[in-house]
C-alpha positions in Angstrom: 16.6 30.6 12.6 20.1 29.1 12.1 20.2 26.1 9.8 21.4 23.0 11.9 24.9 21.7 10.5 25.4 18.3 8.9 25.5 15.3 11.3 28.7 13.6 10.9 28.8 9.7 11.5 31.6 7.2 11.5 31.7 3.4 12.0 34.8 1.3 12.8 35.2 -2.2 13.9 37.9 -1.2 16.8 39.3 -5.1 17.3 38.8 -4.8 20.9 38.8 -1.9 23.6 39.1 -4.2 26.4 42.4 -3.6 27.5 43.7 -0.2 28.9 46.1 0.1 26.0 43.7 -0.8 23.3 41.1 1.8 24.5 44.0 4.5 25.0 44.8 3.9 21.3 41.4 3.9 20.1 40.1 6.6 22.1 42.9 8.8 21.1 42.4 8.2 17.6 38.5 8.7 17.7 38.8 11.9 20.0 40.7 13.6 17.0 38.1 12.3 14.5 35.9 15.0 13.1 32.4 13.6 13.9 29.0 13.7 15.9 28.2 10.1 16.5 30.5 7.0 16.4 29.6 3.6 15.7 31.9 0.8 17.2 31.8 -2.9 16.7 33.8 -5.5 18.3 34.6 -3.7 21.4 35.0 -7.5 23.0 33.9 -5.7 26.9 33.0 -8.8 28.5 31.6 -7.5 31.9 30.1 -4.5 33.6 33.2 -3.4 35.1 35.3 -2.8 32.4 32.3 -1.6 30.7 32.0 1.0 33.2 35.5 1.7 33.0 35.2 2.5 29.3 32.2 4.5 30.0 34.0 6.8 32.3 37.2 7.1 30.1 35.1 8.3 26.9 34.9 12.1 28.2 33.9 13.6 24.9 30.0 12.7 25.1 27.3 10.2 26.2 28.1 6.7 25.2 26.2 3.4 25.2 27.6 0.1 25.2 26.1 -3.2 24.7 28.0 -6.2 26.4 30.2 -8.9 24.4 28.0 -12.0 24.9 30.5 -13.8 22.6 34.5 -13.5 22.8 34.4 -11.2 19.6 31.4 -9.3 19.8 30.1 -6.0 21.7 28.8 -2.9 20.2 28.9 0.8 21.3 27.5 4.0 20.2 29.3 7.3 21.4 28.7 10.8 20.9 31.2 13.8 20.6 28.7 16.4 21.7 26.6 17.2 24.7 23.7 18.4 22.5 21.9 15.0 22.3 19.0 13.6 24.1 18.6 9.8 24.0 14.9 8.9 23.9 15.1 5.3 23.9 18.1 2.4 23.8 17.1 -1.0 22.9 19.6 -4.0 22.5 17.8 -6.1 19.5 20.8 -8.6 20.5 23.4 -8.1 23.2 26.8 -7.6 21.6 25.4 -7.5 18.0 23.0 -4.7 17.4 21.9 -1.4 19.3 19.1 0.8 18.4 19.0 4.5 20.0 16.3 7.1 19.2 17.9 10.5 19.6 17.4 14.1 19.4 20.5 15.8 18.0 20.8 19.4 16.9 17.0 19.6 17.0 16.7 16.6 14.8 15.1 13.3 15.6 17.0 10.2 14.4 17.1 6.5 14.8 20.7 5.2 15.0 21.1 1.5 14.2 24.6 0.2 14.9 25.0 -3.5 13.8 27.9 -6.1 14.1 27.0 -9.0 12.0 27.6 -12.6 13.3 30.3 -15.1 11.7 27.5 -17.5 10.1 25.0 -16.9 7.6 22.2 -18.1 9.5 22.8 -15.9 12.6 23.3 -13.0 10.3 19.9 -13.6 8.5 18.2 -14.0 12.0 19.7 -11.0 13.4 18.9 -8.9 10.1 15.2 -10.5 10.7 15.1 -9.1 14.4 16.6 -5.5 13.1 13.7 -5.3 10.3 10.8 -3.9 12.6 12.9 -0.9 13.5 13.6 0.0 9.9 10.0 1.2 9.0 9.7 4.8 11.0 9.2 8.4 9.7 12.5 9.4 11.5 15.8 9.7 9.7 17.7 6.2 9.9 21.1 5.8 10.2 21.7 2.0 9.8 25.4 1.1 9.8 27.9 -0.9 10.9 30.2 -4.0 10.3 27.6 -6.5 8.4 30.2 -9.2 8.0 28.5 -9.8 4.7 28.3 -8.1 1.2 25.6 -6.8 -0.6 26.9 -7.2 -4.1 29.2 -9.9 -5.6 31.8 -7.4 -6.8 32.3 -6.1 -3.2 34.0 -9.4 -2.3 37.8 -9.5 -3.4 38.8 -12.3 -5.8 35.9 -14.5 -7.4 32.6 -12.6 -7.4 30.6 -15.8 -6.8 27.0 -15.8 -5.6 25.3 -14.0 -2.7 24.2 -15.7 0.3 20.7 -16.0 1.5 21.8 -13.4 4.5 22.7 -10.7 1.8 19.5 -11.4 -0.3 17.5 -10.8 2.8 19.1 -7.8 3.8 19.1 -6.2 0.4 15.4 -7.0 0.4 14.4 -5.5 3.9 16.5 -2.0 3.3 14.8 -1.8 -0.2 11.3 -2.5 1.5 12.1 0.3 4.0 13.3 2.8 1.4 17.0 2.6 2.4 19.9 2.7 0.2 23.8 2.0 0.7 25.5 5.2 0.6 28.4 3.9 -1.2 26.3 2.5 -4.0 24.3 5.6 -4.2 27.7 7.8 -4.9 30.1 5.2 -6.5 27.7 2.4 -8.1 30.7 0.8 -10.1 33.6 0.9 -7.6 34.1 -1.5 -4.9 35.4 0.6 -1.8 36.9 -2.3 0.0 36.6 -1.6 3.8 38.3 -4.8 5.4 41.9 -5.9 4.6 43.3 -9.4 6.2 46.3 -10.9 4.1 45.1 -11.4 0.6 41.3 -11.2 1.8 39.3 -8.2 1.0 35.8 -6.7 1.1 33.3 -3.9 1.7 31.4 -5.3 4.6 31.2 -1.9 6.7 28.6 0.5 5.4 25.7 3.0 6.2 22.2 2.7 4.8 20.2 6.1 4.8 16.7 6.8 3.3 16.7 7.0 -0.5 15.6 10.7 -0.7 18.0 12.1 1.9 21.1 14.2 1.2 24.3 12.1 2.6 27.9 12.9 1.3 30.1 10.2 -0.3 31.7 7.8 2.3 34.9 8.4 3.0 37.2 5.4 3.9 40.1 5.8 6.4 42.8 3.2 7.3 43.6 2.8 10.8 46.5 1.1 12.6 44.8 -0.9 15.1 42.2 -2.7 13.2 42.0 -4.7 9.9 38.9 -2.4 9.2 38.6 1.0 7.4 36.5 3.8 9.3 33.8 4.9 7.0 32.7 8.4 7.6 29.3 10.1 6.1 27.7 13.6 6.8 23.9 13.3 6.6 22.2 16.8 5.9 18.9 16.4 7.8 17.9 19.9 7.6 18.0 19.9 3.9 16.4 16.5 3.5 12.7 15.9 3.1 11.1 15.8 6.3 7.9 14.0 7.4 5.3 15.3 9.8 4.0 13.6 12.3 0.9 12.4 10.5 -2.3 11.6 12.2 -3.0 9.9 15.1 -4.5 6.5 14.7 -5.4 3.8 17.1 -3.0 0.9 17.4 -5.2 -2.1 16.8 -3.1 -4.4 18.6 -3.9 -2.8 21.9 -7.6 -3.8 21.2 -6.1 -7.5 22.2 -5.2 -6.4 25.4 -7.9 -7.3 28.1 -7.1 -4.2 30.2 -7.7 -2.1 27.2 -10.7 -3.9 26.3 -12.3 -3.8 29.7 -11.3 -0.3 30.3 -13.2 1.0 27.0 -16.3 -0.8 27.9 -16.2 0.7 31.3 -15.7 4.2 29.9 -18.4 3.7 27.0 -21.1 2.9 29.7 -20.2 6.0 31.8 -20.4 8.2 28.6 -23.9 6.5 28.0 -25.1 8.4 31.4 -24.3 11.7 29.5 -26.5 11.5 26.6 -29.5 13.5 28.2 -26.7 16.3 28.8 -26.0 16.8 25.2 -28.4 18.9 23.1 -28.1 16.1 20.3 -27.2 12.9 19.9 -24.5 13.7 17.3 -22.8 16.2 19.8 -22.6 13.5 22.3 -21.0 11.1 19.5 -18.7 13.9 18.7 -17.7 14.0 22.6 -17.4 10.2 23.1 -14.9 10.2 20.1 -12.5 12.8 21.1 -12.8 11.2 24.8 -12.0 7.7 23.3 -9.3 8.7 21.4 -7.7 10.4 24.7 -8.6 7.2 26.6 -6.5 5.1 24.0 -3.9 7.4 24.0 -3.4 7.4 27.7 -3.6 3.5 27.8 -1.2 3.2 25.0 1.4 5.1 26.8 0.8 3.5 30.2 1.3 0.2 28.4 4.6 1.3 26.6 5.7 2.7 29.9 5.3 -0.5 31.9 6.8 -2.3 28.8 9.9 0.1 28.6 10.7 -0.5 32.5 10.3 -4.2 32.0 12.5 -4.3 29.2 15.3 -2.1 30.8 15.0 -4.2 33.8 15.7 -7.4 31.7 18.5 -5.6 30.3 20.4 -4.8 33.5 19.5 -8.3 34.5 20.9 -9.7 31.4 24.2 -7.7 31.6 24.7 -9.3 35.2 24.0 -12.5 34.1 26.8 -12.0 31.3 29.2 -10.2 33.4 28.8 -13.0 36.0 29.5 -15.9 33.8 25.7 -17.3 34.3 24.7 -20.3 32.9 23.1 -20.3 29.1 19.7 -21.4 30.2 18.8 -18.5 32.4 20.4 -16.1 29.8 18.6 -17.5 26.9 15.2 -17.2 28.9 16.3 -13.4 29.6 16.9 -12.9 25.9 13.7 -14.6 24.9 11.7 -12.1 27.1 13.6 -9.1 25.6 12.9 -10.1 22.1 9.2 -10.6 23.0 9.2 -6.7 24.3 11.3 -5.7 21.1 8.6 -7.0 19.2 5.7 -5.9 20.9 6.7 -2.4 21.2 7.5 -1.9 17.6 4.6 -4.6 16.3 2.4 -1.8 15.0 5.2 -0.5 12.3 5.0 -4.0 10.8 1.9 -5.9 11.8 -0.1 -4.7 8.7 2.4 -6.0 6.5 4.6 -8.7 7.9 3.5 -10.2 10.9 0.6 -12.6 11.6 -1.2 -12.7 15.3 1.9 -14.3 16.8 4.3 -11.8 15.7 6.1 -14.2 14.1 8.1 -13.5 10.9 6.2 -14.2 7.5 8.3 -16.4 5.7 7.4 -15.0 2.3 7.7 -11.5 3.1 10.9 -11.5 0.6 8.4 -12.3 -2.0 6.3 -9.6 -1.6 6.1 -6.7 -4.4 6.1 -3.7 -2.1 4.7 -0.5 -3.4 5.2 2.3 -0.8 3.5 5.8 -1.1 6.3 7.9 -2.3 7.2 11.2 -0.5 6.5 14.5 -2.5 9.6 16.6 -3.0 7.9 19.4 -5.0 4.9 20.6 -6.9 4.5 22.9 -9.5 2.1 25.5 -8.7 -0.2 27.4 -11.5 2.3 29.3 -12.5 4.6 26.7 -13.2 6.9 27.5 -10.3 8.4 24.5 -8.2 7.3 24.8 -4.9 9.7 22.3 -2.6 8.7 23.8 1.2 6.1 22.2 3.2 4.0 25.3 3.3 4.3 25.5 -0.6 3.5 21.8 -1.3 0.4 22.0 0.7 -0.7 25.3 -0.8 -0.3 23.9 -4.2 -2.0 20.8 -3.4 -5.1 22.8 -1.5 -5.4 25.3 -4.3 -5.8 22.5 -7.1 -8.5 20.4 -5.4 -10.3 23.3 -4.1 -10.6 24.5 -7.5 -11.6 20.8 -8.9 -14.0 20.3 -6.1 -15.6 23.4 -6.2 -18.3 22.4 -8.3 -19.0 24.2 -11.8 -21.8 26.4 -12.8 -23.5 24.0 -15.2 -26.8 25.0 -16.5 -30.0 23.1 -14.9 -31.7 23.3 -18.2 -28.7 21.5 -20.0 -28.8 18.9 -17.2 -32.7 18.4 -17.3 -32.7 18.1 -21.1 -30.1 16.1 -21.0 -31.7 13.4 -18.7 -35.0 13.8 -20.2 -33.5 12.7 -23.6 -32.2 9.7 -22.1 -34.1 6.6 -22.4 -34.4 5.1 -19.1 -36.3 1.8 -18.2 -39.5 2.6 -16.3 -40.7 -0.5 -14.1 -43.8 0.3 -12.2 -43.3 -3.2 -10.5 -40.0 -1.7 -8.6 -41.1 -1.0 -4.9 -38.6 1.3 -3.0 -40.0 1.4 -0.1 -37.3 -0.4 1.9 -35.0 2.6 0.8 -37.0 4.9 3.1 -37.3 2.8 6.3 -35.6 4.0 9.5 -31.7 2.4 9.9 -31.8 -0.6 11.9 -29.3 -2.2 14.3 -28.8 -5.1 12.1 -27.9 -3.0 9.0 -25.2 -1.1 11.2 -23.8 -4.3 12.5 -23.7 -5.8 8.9 -22.1 -2.5 7.7 -19.3 -2.9 10.6 -18.8 -6.5 9.5 -18.1 -5.6 6.0 -15.3 -3.2 6.9 -11.9 -4.0 5.4 -9.3 -4.5 7.9 -6.1 -2.7 8.2 -7.4 0.5 6.5 -6.0 3.6 7.2 -8.9 5.7 9.3 -9.8 9.1 8.8 -8.8 12.4 11.0 -10.4 10.8 14.3 -8.1 7.8 14.0 -10.7 5.2 15.1 -10.2 2.1 13.0 -12.5 -0.4 11.4 -11.0 -3.0 14.1 -12.2 -0.6 16.9 -15.7 -0.9 15.7 -15.5 -4.7 15.0 -14.3 -5.2 18.4 -16.7 -3.4 20.3 -19.9 -3.8 17.5 -22.0 -4.9 20.5 -22.0 -1.8 22.3 -21.4 0.7 19.5 -23.8 -0.8 16.7 -27.1 0.3 18.9 -25.7 3.8 19.8 -24.5 4.6 16.2 -28.0 3.6 14.9 -29.4 6.0 16.9 -26.8 8.7 15.8 -27.3 7.9 12.0 -31.2 8.1 12.4 -30.9 11.6 14.4 -28.5 12.9 11.9 -30.6 12.1 8.8 -33.4 13.5 10.6 -31.6 16.8 11.5 -30.2 16.9 7.8 -26.6 17.5 8.5 -23.8 15.1 9.5 -21.6 15.7 12.7 -18.4 17.8 12.1 -16.2 15.0 12.0 -18.2 13.1 9.7 -17.9 15.9 7.1 -14.3 16.1 7.8 -11.4 14.0 5.5 -8.0 13.9 4.8 -6.7 13.9 1.4 -3.7 12.1 0.6 -1.9 11.4 -2.9 -0.8 8.4 -4.4 1.5 8.4 -7.2 0.5 7.1 -10.9 4.5 6.9 -11.8 3.9 10.0 -14.2 6.0 13.6 -13.7 5.7 13.8 -9.9 6.1 17.5 -9.8 2.6 18.0 -11.3 -0.2 17.7 -8.7 -2.5 16.4 -11.5 -0.5 13.3 -11.9 -1.0 12.1 -8.3 -4.2 10.1 -7.6 -6.3 11.5 -4.7 -7.8 9.3 -1.9 -9.9 10.6 0.7 -9.5 9.3 4.3 -12.9 9.3 5.8 -13.6 8.7 9.5 -15.3 5.0 9.9 -18.2 5.9 11.1 -19.1 8.0 8.1 -18.0 5.2 6.2 -20.2 2.9 8.0 -23.4 5.1 7.1 -22.4 5.2 3.7 -22.2 1.3 3.7 -25.5 1.2 5.0 -26.8 3.3 2.0 -24.7 1.3 -0.3 -26.4 -1.9 0.7 -30.0 -0.6 0.4 -29.4 0.7 -2.8 -27.1 -2.0 -4.3 -30.1 -4.4 -4.9 -31.8 -2.0 -7.4 -28.5 -1.7 -9.5 -29.2 -4.5 -11.8 -32.8 -3.4 -12.7 -31.9 0.5 -12.9 -28.6 0.5 -14.7 -27.8 -0.4 -18.4 -27.0 -4.0 -19.1 -23.7 -2.8 -20.3 -22.5 -1.6 -16.9 -20.6 -4.3 -15.2 -19.1 -2.4 -12.1 -21.3 -2.7 -9.0 -24.0 -5.0 -10.4 -25.0 -8.1 -8.8 -23.6 -11.2 -11.5 -21.5 -8.7 -13.5 -17.9 -8.4 -12.9 -14.5 -7.2 -14.9 -14.7 -10.7 -16.7 -18.0 -10.2 -17.9 -16.8 -7.0 -19.3 -13.6 -8.1 -20.8 -15.1 -11.2 -22.2 -17.5 -9.2 -24.1 -14.7 -7.4 -25.7 -13.0 -10.8 -26.4 -16.1 -12.0 -28.3 -16.5 -8.7 -30.3 -13.1 -9.1 -31.8 -13.5 -12.9 -32.3 -16.9 -12.4 -34.1 -15.4 -9.6 -36.4 -12.3 -11.6 -37.2 -14.7 -14.7 -38.2 -16.9 -12.5 -40.1 -14.4 -10.1 -41.4 -16.4 -7.1 -40.4 -14.9 -3.6 -40.2 -15.3 -1.7 -37.2 -13.6 0.4 -34.4 -13.4 -0.1 -31.1 -12.7 3.2 -29.1 -11.9 3.5 -25.5 -12.9 6.6 -23.6 -11.1 7.9 -20.7 -12.6 10.8 -18.5 -10.2 12.8 -16.7 -10.8 13.0 -12.8 -14.0 11.1 -13.5 -14.6 10.6 -9.9 -13.9 14.3 -8.8 -15.8 16.1 -11.4 -19.1 14.3 -10.7 -21.6 17.3 -10.7 -23.7 16.9 -7.2 -27.0 18.9 -8.8 -26.7 16.6 -11.9 -26.4 13.3 -9.7 -29.3 14.4 -7.6 -31.7 15.1 -10.6 -30.4 11.7 -12.5 -31.5 9.6 -9.1 -35.0 11.6 -9.2 -35.3 10.9 -13.0 -34.6 7.2 -12.2 -37.2 6.9 -9.8 -35.4 6.8 -6.5 -37.4 8.3 -3.5 -37.2 11.7 -2.4 -36.4 11.0 1.0 -33.6 8.5 0.2 -32.0 10.9 -2.3 -31.9 13.8 0.4 -30.3 11.2 2.8 -27.5 10.9 0.3 -27.4 14.7 -0.1 -26.8 15.1 3.6 -23.8 12.6 3.1 -22.2 15.2 0.9 -23.5 18.4 2.5 -20.9 20.6 4.0 -18.3 18.3 3.4 -14.5 19.5 3.7 -11.2 17.9 3.3 -7.4 19.0 3.8 -4.1 17.8 2.2 -2.0 15.3 4.1 1.3 15.3 2.3 4.5 13.8 3.7 2.8 13.6 7.0 1.9 17.4 7.2 -1.7 18.9 7.4 -2.9 21.6 5.4 -5.7 24.1 5.3 -9.1 22.7 4.8 -11.3 23.4 1.7 -14.9 22.9 0.9 -16.0 19.9 -1.2 -18.8 20.6 -3.4 -18.3 18.2 -6.3 -17.4 14.6 -6.9 -18.0 11.5 -5.3 -14.9 10.6 -2.8 -12.7 7.6 -3.8 -12.2 5.9 -0.5 -16.2 6.0 0.2 -17.9 2.4 0.0 -20.8 4.4 -1.7 -18.8 6.1 -4.6 -18.5 3.7 -7.2 -22.3 2.9 -7.1 -23.1 6.6 -7.3 -20.6 7.2 -10.1 -21.9 4.3 -12.3 -25.3 5.9 -12.0 -24.0 9.3 -12.9 -22.3 7.9 -16.1 -25.4 5.6 -17.1 -27.3 8.4 -18.8 -23.7 8.2 -21.3 -24.0 4.5 -21.9 -28.1 4.6 -22.5 -27.4 7.5 -24.9 -24.7 5.6 -27.0 -26.8 2.4 -26.9 -30.1 4.0 -28.0 -28.7 5.8 -31.1 -28.3 4.4 -34.3 -25.0 2.3 -33.5 -24.8 -1.3 -35.3 -22.7 -2.6 -32.7 -21.3 -6.3 -33.2 -24.5 -8.9 -33.4 -24.0 -11.6 -30.9 -27.4 -13.2 -31.4 -30.6 -12.4 -33.4 -31.9 -9.2 -32.1 -29.0 -8.3 -29.9 -25.7 -6.7 -30.6 -23.0 -5.4 -28.2 -22.5 -1.7 -28.7 -20.9 -0.5 -25.3 -19.0 -2.4 -22.6 -18.4 -0.2 -19.3 -16.7 -0.9 -16.0 -17.2 2.3 -14.1 -15.3 4.7 -15.8 -13.7 2.5 -18.4 -16.2 2.6 -21.5 -15.5 0.8 -24.9 -17.8 1.7 -27.7 -18.0 -0.5 -31.2 -18.6 1.8 -34.0 -19.3 1.1 -37.6 -19.2 4.2 -39.7 -18.0 7.7 -39.6 -21.3 8.5 -38.8 -21.7 6.4 -35.8 -18.2 8.0 -34.8 -19.8 11.5 -35.1 -22.9 10.4 -33.0 -20.5 9.1 -30.3 -18.8 12.4 -30.1 -22.0 14.5 -30.2 -23.3 12.3 -27.0 -20.0 13.1 -25.1 -20.2 16.7 -25.8 -23.9 16.8 -24.7 -23.0 14.5 -21.7 -20.1 16.8 -20.7 -22.1 19.7 -20.8 -24.7 18.3 -18.5 -22.5 16.6 -16.1 -19.2 18.6 -15.8 -17.3 15.5 -17.0 -14.2 16.0 -19.0 -12.9 13.8 -22.0 -9.1 13.1 -21.8 -8.6 13.0 -25.4 -4.8 12.0 -24.8 -5.6 8.7 -23.3 -8.6 7.8 -25.6 -7.4 4.7 -27.7 -8.9 3.3 -31.1 -8.3 0.1 -32.5 -9.5 -1.4 -36.1 -11.0 -4.7 -36.0 -11.1 -5.3 -39.8 -8.1 -6.7 -41.9 -6.0 -4.0 -43.8 -6.4 -0.2 -43.5 -9.5 1.4 -41.8 -12.2 1.5 -44.1 -13.2 4.9 -42.8 -12.0 8.0 -41.0 -12.8 9.1 -37.2 -13.6 12.7 -36.2 -10.3 14.6 -34.7 -11.6 14.2 -31.3 -10.6 10.5 -31.7 -7.0 9.4 -32.0 -5.4 7.4 -34.9 -6.1 3.6 -34.5 -3.2 1.8 -32.7 -1.9 -2.1 -33.7 -3.0 -2.9 -29.9 -5.4 -1.7 -27.3 -5.3 -2.6 -23.7 -8.9 -2.9 -22.2 -9.4 -3.9 -18.5 -5.8 -5.2 -18.2 -5.9 -7.3 -21.2 -3.9 -6.1 -24.4 -6.0 -7.2 -27.4 -4.5 -7.1 -31.1 -4.6 -8.6 -34.6 -3.5 -12.1 -34.8 -3.1 -14.5 -31.9 -2.7 -11.8 -29.1 -3.6 -14.4 -26.5 -0.5 -16.1 -27.0 1.5 -12.8 -26.8 -0.2 -11.9 -23.3 0.7 -15.6 -22.1 4.1 -15.3 -23.3 4.5 -11.7 -21.4 3.3 -13.0 -18.2 5.6 -16.2 -18.5 8.5 -13.7 -18.7 7.3 -11.7 -15.9 6.8 -14.8 -13.8 10.3 -16.1 -15.0 12.2 -13.3 -13.3 10.3 -13.5 -10.0 10.9 -17.5 -10.0 14.8 -16.6 -10.4 14.7 -14.4 -7.8 12.9 -16.5 -5.2 14.4 -20.0 -6.3 17.4 -19.3 -4.2 15.3 -18.5 -0.6 15.7 -20.9 2.0 12.2 -22.6 2.2 11.0 -26.1 3.1 9.1 -28.0 0.4 5.7 -27.3 2.0 6.5 -23.5 2.1 7.5 -23.4 -1.6 3.9 -25.1 -2.4 2.5 -22.4 -0.5 4.3 -19.8 -2.1 3.4 -21.0 -5.8 -0.1 -21.0 -4.5 0.0 -17.6 -3.0 2.3 -15.6 -5.2 2.9 -17.5 -8.5 -0.5 -18.5 -9.8 -2.0 -15.1 -9.3 0.3 -13.7 -12.1 -1.7 -15.8 -14.4 -5.0 -16.3 -12.6 -7.0 -13.0 -14.1 -5.7 -13.9 -18.0 -6.9 -17.6 -17.5 -10.2 -16.3 -17.2 -10.2 -14.7 -20.7 -7.6 -16.6 -22.8 -7.2 -20.1 -22.7 -3.5 -21.2 -21.9 -1.9 -22.2 -25.4 -0.9 -25.8 -25.4 2.7 -24.4 -26.8 3.3 -23.3 -23.5 2.4 -26.4 -21.5 5.9 -27.4 -21.0 7.3 -24.0 -20.1 4.5 -23.2 -17.5 5.2 -26.5 -15.6 8.7 -26.1 -15.7 8.5 -22.5 -14.2 6.5 -24.0 -11.4 8.8 -26.8 -10.6 11.8 -24.9 -11.1 10.6 -23.0 -8.0 9.3 -25.9 -6.5 13.0 -27.4 -6.4 14.9 -24.5 -6.8 16.9 -25.9 -9.9 15.8 -27.9 -13.1 16.1 -31.3 -11.4 12.7 -32.8 -10.2 13.8 -35.0 -7.0 10.3 -36.7 -7.0 7.7 -37.7 -10.0 5.4 -34.8 -10.8 2.4 -36.9 -10.3 3.2 -37.8 -6.6 3.7 -34.3 -6.0 0.3 -33.5 -7.1 -1.1 -35.9 -4.3 -2.6 -34.3 -1.2 -0.1 -34.3 1.9 -2.2 -37.0 3.6 -1.6 -39.0 0.5 2.2 -39.1 0.5 2.3 -35.9 -1.8 2.8 -32.2 -1.6 -0.6 -30.6 -2.6 1.4 -29.1 -5.7 -0.6 -27.4 -8.4 -0.6 -28.8 -12.1 -0.6 -25.4 -13.6 -1.8 -26.6 -16.9 -4.9 -28.5 -15.5 -5.6 -25.6 -13.3 -5.4 -23.0 -15.8 -7.3 -24.8 -18.4 -9.7 -25.7 -15.8 -10.4 -22.1 -14.9 -11.1 -21.0 -18.4 -13.5 -23.9 -18.9 -15.1 -23.6 -15.5 -15.9 -19.5 -15.8 -16.6 -19.6 -19.6 -19.0 -22.4 -19.8 -20.6 -22.0 -16.2 -21.8 -18.6 -17.7 -24.2 -20.6 -20.2 -26.1 -22.2 -17.3 -26.8 -18.9 -15.8 -30.5 -17.9 -15.7 -29.6 -14.2 -16.9 -26.2 -14.5 -18.6 -24.0 -11.6 -19.9 -24.8 -10.6 -23.3 -21.5 -12.2 -24.7 -22.9 -15.7 -23.9 -25.6 -15.3 -26.7 -23.1 -16.4 -29.5 -22.7 -19.8 -27.7 -26.3 -20.0 -27.3 -27.3 -19.3 -30.9 
């Protein structure tokens, strides 16, 4: 198969092709340019007659023009090949921006040609309208005359500051994963493209996706314009290609009344077919497939209608502008076109940037956007880097098929380990409610508890779908669940999941450095949520008090505060002890199913409920989904799935015997009250142990070995950490399984150390916040928006820390100055601070006093625990 040649694209401000002579000059020059696609700006074609004439005179391929609604505007996209299929043309703004989705040389492309307005505000508004079109899996070529720079050095003469339009442009292209081609190749060079008298700047440019192969830009002076022509070649065939991914229901469709009514009528018709199917599970599988087809058809119909309406409005606007119509009618048509533009592409940005009215989020520049990175290559078992799509999918499949296959562990070792584990036997616990038939209200509650805007599984039906139609779906789902549990096997779609990989920020060529997430179908999540809701109330009585994850009344705060009190107690009493943090490799993926079922039986859970849990995992399959491409399925017979609501709770049960064995062995721990000592603190797989001697450390190492043999877990020695809490050098040595003690140790996001570690952590947070404030303070916000920005984005930087460490008095002035610097955009306070603290109805701004807020947060959380009937262990030191 022949490899498609690189695509050559040029952009040039032609400074008018309105007259015959200007068109002849420009077209003659462009006909000799080696290019496939040409972006033109400032065409100045102001009526349909001259536009049709220009279109006819360009004989080298198709051309698409946007009329000049203003005197010095007008854009066009010209092709110098007939091998192009234009699928969609959208005028984002007449005479200023066009978007074309095309198929050129077998490659899908999105072309965005922009001609920036003369004023900052108009440019900022145009860029905000372009933003939704930047989020697509297609290769993007975003270029033109932007009429603004993206770096101070790209402006001739004095550097100065960037305008807010430039800051916004940099922000949206970064969020969309695009980069300036010139800056990629020449980061330290200016490369001016515009010359007029003594003025010069680089305002003509191209943006492409960061991982796409593109040649260095070529800048060519022309005689008919004060702008240079900029040319690049994009090698699309050798650039990373994204697959189509999985179909997912566009939740915005659910707001359409016709869609709502159509589904209800459809579902009523499907209910009449229930008796024709062998099982309710078979009927449900059929309904889901047909529902997906229904929504696809409705989406296509709605889209076709909207596209027709948009094109009709576009033709009407062309006529109005060409005939010199009054501004009121032109503005009305433009407003309607804008609605259709955002309606068409709302699904691309709805989850992140837009509210229910499709209005831009004023704080979108302030968000830290973490996108899932593309995988460019993975090493196979032989260490060879696979870069092809089949090769990458094969590496992922082989690795996880082996990891999730399950280990052949000794049942005798499991039973022996569990029998030796001291487990609280409470005869007063009644498990009757675990064995009851699932009720409709349970399913309703599970659906209501689903998170919104979450990726669905392979069937594409989202949580929003189940919430929208909960009244008709919940009763039937209840019947399907009960029938399935009675038959002993989930329907095929509930057993199937997609495996996606999220980067950990490490060496991305190694598959183990990616975090796997299972995209489960939402109905399977609902059933798991029902099981979670049943088991959760028993966790507090069955699990060790040292486990703080998925247990009522416990949290990360109770876990980390226990560690804080251990350090303080050792410092005051001058005790020499070690803190050991244990890290398990692929903790969730290595949970052995046979071990888990034996464990739950040992904890006294009814056999019927345990069998239901087995059914959730029986016959499970998954397939890799990488860069939008799907791989072959493989069996899953080990691990609890990350992405399942039940998984955290099952995992804390799986690790509980380890915690109990460490607790019951002869560890002294740190006494916090008479007869009570903190020996272990755990939050899911983050386990911290206190050891007071070499013998205790040997005991912990022995328990870890026994636990690994019984459960299949694997301790990651490279990530285990140790910290000496006493003065001077450690008084005893640790076994080789543990690393050398470090001067600091990070536990649950808090970096503990010797001395005043709280001051060091607060100082680091203030530095982080200062960088963000310097970036945000120049953005154009009203005072009310700035207060909301502070509450939404600035306070959370410090909030977790403020629960654990009291804000040092030395930072009172600094943190106030930081908050008010963001409020006013500089260091000058225009209103007395005490007035800003007042509520808006009292004449204030509703501003937060950061010192009062964070100090009060610390006091409220820490001392409120003293009043609890069953307080965490760390509270005992205060009660004594």
